[in-house]
VMD Tcl script that draws the C-alpha trace (Angstrom):
set ca {
  {4.30 -19.67 13.41}
  {3.99 -19.83 17.12}
  {3.16 -16.14 17.31}
  {2.36 -16.40 21.00}
  {6.07 -16.98 21.58}
  {6.91 -13.52 20.27}
  {3.86 -11.79 21.73}
  {4.64 -8.25 22.78}
  {8.17 -8.33 21.39}
  {7.67 -8.80 17.65}
  {6.28 -7.04 14.60}
  {5.18 -9.10 11.60}
  {5.85 -7.26 8.33}
  {4.07 -8.36 5.18}
  {6.22 -9.18 2.14}
  {3.44 -10.49 -0.10}
  {2.59 -8.39 -3.14}
  {-1.13 -9.22 -3.02}
  {-1.63 -8.79 0.72}
  {-0.47 -5.18 0.51}
  {-3.80 -4.22 -1.11}
  {-6.73 -3.51 1.18}
  {-9.12 -4.49 -1.62}
  {-7.91 -8.11 -1.48}
  {-8.64 -9.21 2.06}
  {-10.16 -12.53 0.98}
  {-8.33 -13.32 -2.26}
  {-4.92 -12.61 -0.74}
  {-5.72 -14.65 2.39}
  {-4.84 -11.71 4.60}
  {-4.61 -12.84 8.24}
  {-7.65 -12.18 10.39}
  {-7.58 -10.48 13.79}
  {-7.90 -13.90 15.37}
  {-4.94 -15.24 13.40}
  {-2.81 -12.23 14.37}
  {-3.26 -13.18 18.03}
  {-2.61 -9.67 19.27}
  {0.79 -9.40 17.55}
  {1.43 -6.23 15.54}
  {1.10 -6.77 11.77}
  {2.31 -4.09 9.38}
  {1.90 -3.43 5.62}
  {-1.14 -5.70 5.35}
  {-3.81 -3.86 3.36}
  {-1.68 -0.73 3.40}
  {-2.20 0.25 -0.26}
  {-5.40 1.18 -2.04}
  {-5.87 -0.90 -5.18}
  {-5.89 2.22 -7.35}
  {-2.21 2.75 -6.49}
  {0.28 0.19 -7.78}
  {2.78 -0.88 -5.13}
  {6.13 -1.48 -6.79}
  {8.97 -3.44 -5.23}
  {10.73 -0.13 -4.59}
  {7.61 1.32 -2.90}
  {7.26 -1.71 -0.66}
  {10.98 -1.88 0.17}
  {11.00 1.76 1.27}
  {7.99 1.17 3.53}
  {9.40 -2.10 4.88}
  {12.73 -0.45 5.66}
  {10.89 2.16 7.75}
  {8.99 -0.57 9.58}
  {12.19 -2.49 10.31}
  {13.84 0.68 11.62}
  {10.83 1.46 13.83}
  {10.74 -2.08 15.21}
  {14.44 -1.97 16.07}
  {14.06 1.44 17.70}
  {11.25 0.05 19.86}
  {13.33 -2.96 20.83}
  {11.11 -5.34 18.88}
  {11.89 -8.18 16.49}
  {10.78 -7.55 12.88}
  {9.60 -10.76 11.21}
  {9.22 -10.54 7.44}
  {6.73 -13.03 6.02}
  {5.56 -13.70 2.50}
  {6.70 -15.13 -0.77}
  {7.25 -12.25 -3.18}
  {10.90 -12.77 -4.03}
  {11.32 -9.46 -5.87}
  {10.10 -7.56 -2.81}
  {12.54 -9.30 -0.49}
  {15.45 -9.04 -2.89}
  {14.85 -5.31 -3.34}
  {14.77 -4.76 0.43}
  {17.90 -6.80 1.12}
  {20.01 -5.98 -1.93}
  {18.83 -2.47 -2.74}
  {17.39 -0.78 -5.79}
  {18.90 -0.53 -9.24}
  {19.03 3.15 -10.36}
  {17.12 2.54 -13.61}
  {16.05 5.86 -15.17}
  {12.38 6.49 -15.87}
  {11.24 4.51 -18.90}
  {10.28 6.54 -21.95}
  {6.47 6.44 -22.22}
  {6.57 5.66 -25.93}
  {8.85 2.68 -25.28}
  {6.65 1.38 -22.49}
  {3.53 1.72 -24.59}
  {5.10 -0.12 -27.52}
  {6.45 -2.96 -25.39}
  {3.22 -3.43 -23.44}
  {1.29 -3.63 -26.72}
  {3.38 -6.57 -27.95}
  {2.18 -10.17 -27.60}
  {4.24 -12.04 -25.02}
  {5.70 -14.41 -27.63}
  {7.05 -11.41 -29.58}
  {8.39 -9.77 -26.42}
  {10.21 -12.95 -25.54}
  {11.84 -13.22 -28.97}
  {12.86 -9.55 -28.82}
  {14.33 -9.92 -25.34}
  {16.33 -12.99 -26.37}
  {17.79 -10.88 -29.15}
  {18.35 -7.62 -27.23}
  {19.17 -8.87 -23.70}
  {19.88 -12.59 -23.83}
  {21.09 -12.67 -20.22}
  {17.78 -11.35 -18.91}
  {15.83 -13.78 -21.09}
  {17.82 -16.73 -19.77}
  {16.69 -16.02 -16.23}
  {13.00 -15.66 -17.03}
  {10.28 -18.20 -17.72}
  {8.90 -17.84 -21.27}
  {5.43 -17.03 -19.91}
  {6.63 -14.37 -17.42}
  {5.05 -11.43 -19.21}
  {5.60 -8.82 -16.49}
  {9.35 -9.32 -16.07}
  {9.89 -9.85 -19.79}
  {8.25 -6.51 -20.51}
  {10.26 -4.80 -17.79}
  {13.61 -6.10 -19.06}
  {12.78 -5.20 -22.66}
  {11.63 -1.71 -21.65}
  {14.87 -1.10 -19.78}
  {17.22 -2.12 -22.57}
  {15.24 -0.23 -25.19}
  {14.79 2.92 -23.13}
  {18.29 3.14 -21.61}
  {20.47 1.28 -24.08}
  {21.79 -0.88 -21.24}
  {20.67 -4.37 -20.18}
  {18.85 -4.77 -16.90}
  {21.74 -6.75 -15.41}
  {24.01 -3.74 -15.92}
  {21.71 -1.54 -13.84}
  {21.18 -4.22 -11.21}
  {24.93 -4.39 -10.64}
  {24.66 -0.85 -9.24}
  {22.06 -1.68 -6.59}
  {22.18 0.46 -3.46}
  {20.18 1.04 -0.30}
  {19.65 -2.58 0.72}
  {19.56 -3.58 4.38}
  {21.11 -7.04 3.92}
  {24.57 -5.90 4.99}
  {23.57 -4.35 8.31}
  {20.80 -6.57 9.69}
  {21.27 -9.93 11.36}
  {19.20 -12.26 9.20}
  {17.67 -15.54 10.37}
  {16.01 -16.74 7.15}
  {13.91 -19.88 6.80}
  {12.47 -21.18 3.52}
  {9.50 -23.51 3.83}
  {9.20 -26.12 1.07}
  {6.26 -28.40 1.91}
  {5.36 -31.54 0.03}
  {4.13 -30.44 -3.40}
  {1.10 -32.70 -3.52}
  {-0.03 -31.46 -0.12}
  {0.67 -27.86 -1.14}
  {-1.43 -28.13 -4.30}
  {-4.27 -29.74 -2.36}
  {-4.20 -26.83 0.07}
  {-4.23 -24.38 -2.86}
  {-7.37 -26.04 -4.25}
  {-9.10 -26.10 -0.89}
  {-8.23 -22.49 -0.15}
  {-9.57 -21.13 -3.42}
  {-12.80 -23.07 -2.96}
  {-13.11 -21.60 0.54}
  {-12.49 -18.12 -0.86}
  {-15.40 -18.45 -3.27}
  {-17.64 -19.32 -0.35}
  {-16.08 -16.75 1.99}
  {-16.53 -13.41 0.25}
  {-14.22 -13.46 -2.79}
  {-17.12 -12.95 -5.22}
  {-18.32 -9.88 -3.35}
  {-14.73 -8.63 -3.19}
  {-14.38 -8.80 -6.98}
  {-17.78 -7.19 -7.47}
  {-16.59 -4.25 -5.37}
  {-13.36 -4.02 -7.37}
  {-15.20 -4.05 -10.70}
  {-17.53 -1.32 -9.46}
  {-14.51 0.95 -9.01}
  {-13.69 0.68 -12.76}
  {-9.96 0.57 -12.10}
  {-7.35 0.25 -14.83}
  {-7.24 -3.48 -15.76}
  {-3.43 -3.24 -15.89}
  {-3.16 -2.45 -12.17}
  {-1.69 -5.27 -10.04}
  {-4.83 -5.51 -7.92}
  {-6.86 -6.29 -11.05}
  {-4.39 -8.97 -12.15}
  {-4.32 -10.78 -8.82}
  {-5.10 -14.48 -8.89}
  {-8.83 -14.98 -8.68}
  {-9.89 -11.53 -9.84}
  {-9.97 -12.33 -13.55}
  {-11.50 -15.75 -13.02}
  {-14.30 -14.46 -10.81}
  {-14.85 -11.45 -13.08}
  {-15.30 -13.85 -15.99}
  {-17.87 -15.75 -13.93}
  {-19.74 -12.56 -13.10}
  {-19.86 -11.59 -16.77}
  {-21.17 -14.99 -17.79}
  {-18.02 -16.07 -19.62}
  {-17.38 -18.87 -17.12}
  {-19.66 -20.98 -14.97}
  {-19.00 -21.13 -11.25}
  {-17.43 -24.56 -11.68}
  {-15.19 -23.29 -14.48}
  {-14.15 -20.23 -12.48}
  {-13.33 -22.45 -9.52}
  {-11.20 -24.77 -11.66}
  {-9.45 -21.83 -13.36}
  {-8.70 -20.12 -10.04}
  {-7.37 -23.32 -8.54}
  {-5.14 -23.93 -11.56}
  {-3.81 -20.37 -11.48}
  {-3.05 -20.73 -7.77}
  {-1.21 -24.01 -8.29}
  {0.78 -22.52 -11.17}
  {1.85 -19.61 -9.01}
  {2.74 -21.89 -6.11}
  {4.91 -23.94 -8.48}
  {6.76 -20.81 -9.63}
  {7.24 -19.69 -6.03}
  {8.50 -23.12 -5.04}
  {11.05 -23.17 -7.87}
  {12.22 -19.62 -7.10}
  {12.63 -20.33 -3.40}
  {14.58 -23.52 -4.08}
  {17.11 -21.90 -6.40}
  {17.27 -18.10 -6.05}
  {17.98 -17.31 -2.36}
  {21.52 -17.92 -1.08}
  {22.46 -21.57 -0.60}
  {23.22 -20.79 3.06}
  {19.54 -20.05 3.75}
  {18.04 -23.17 5.37}
  {15.34 -24.98 3.43}
  {12.84 -26.99 5.42}
  {9.62 -28.89 4.89}
  {6.72 -28.01 7.16}
  {6.81 -31.34 8.98}
  {10.39 -30.86 10.21}
  {10.37 -27.10 10.70}
  {10.99 -26.24 14.36}
  {9.82 -22.64 14.35}
  {9.66 -22.51 18.12}
  {13.40 -23.10 18.48}
  {14.22 -20.52 15.81}
  {12.08 -17.78 17.36}
  {13.33 -18.59 20.82}
  {16.92 -18.11 19.64}
  {16.01 -14.82 17.99}
  {14.31 -13.41 21.05}
  {17.37 -14.22 23.13}
  {19.61 -12.03 20.94}
}
mol new
graphics top color blue
foreach p $ca { graphics top sphere $p radius 0.5 }
foreach p [lrange $ca 0 end-1] q [lrange $ca 1 end] { graphics top cylinder $p $q radius 0.2 }
display resetview
């Protein structure tokens, strides 16, 4: 982004589910002060790793930041690739009741292959929209149908509180060349290992946080933790972290190609004229 274009009249709001945690400065590739170039950045490192930041939590905070930016006459720019976060902010929150603890415990204890089979049987619509290996969303959908007696899609049809109907959106989806993207993923993870990621994971492990917390399941944490415990060599941890990053990038790429509205422009990095887009926004 040509942030200098919007200097003094923009607020960048993080929509990445890893960059919200202050514990993951390196592994989430949080922008540095130099990269921010004096432009306000919000919701970066805003949550302590001991507190899970749900899509609803983030959406509530992002909505406040958007409101504050508008009140100050500034342009809020949402950046990041966590689709669930953005969808929750724009479309609202489904009023799913609190999941029964016994149901959650039983579902989370199931192997993913068993959860998938159960979801296909109990909520086939939800299963159709999920990758077989998507353990988090599979568990969530199965918990909902078992705890409430209603499929997740039924609750999602009652979404409310989204801002999509009252803000003027100017979305842009960046879809760079896949080979170049994967090469960048590999290079970035290697740079992270050299740039403080190991020390970052050491600090996380010293806190003895619940392994189920999102911050402990972030890409790179498990791989580096395995290296620190002697389960993996440095070379193996590097290869595992790079593979996990590429896998996630592939899932993001697929989601961004198919899930957002067809009217949202898709662009590769080479042809993306961000200067023209931001100039048009600032003239509104």
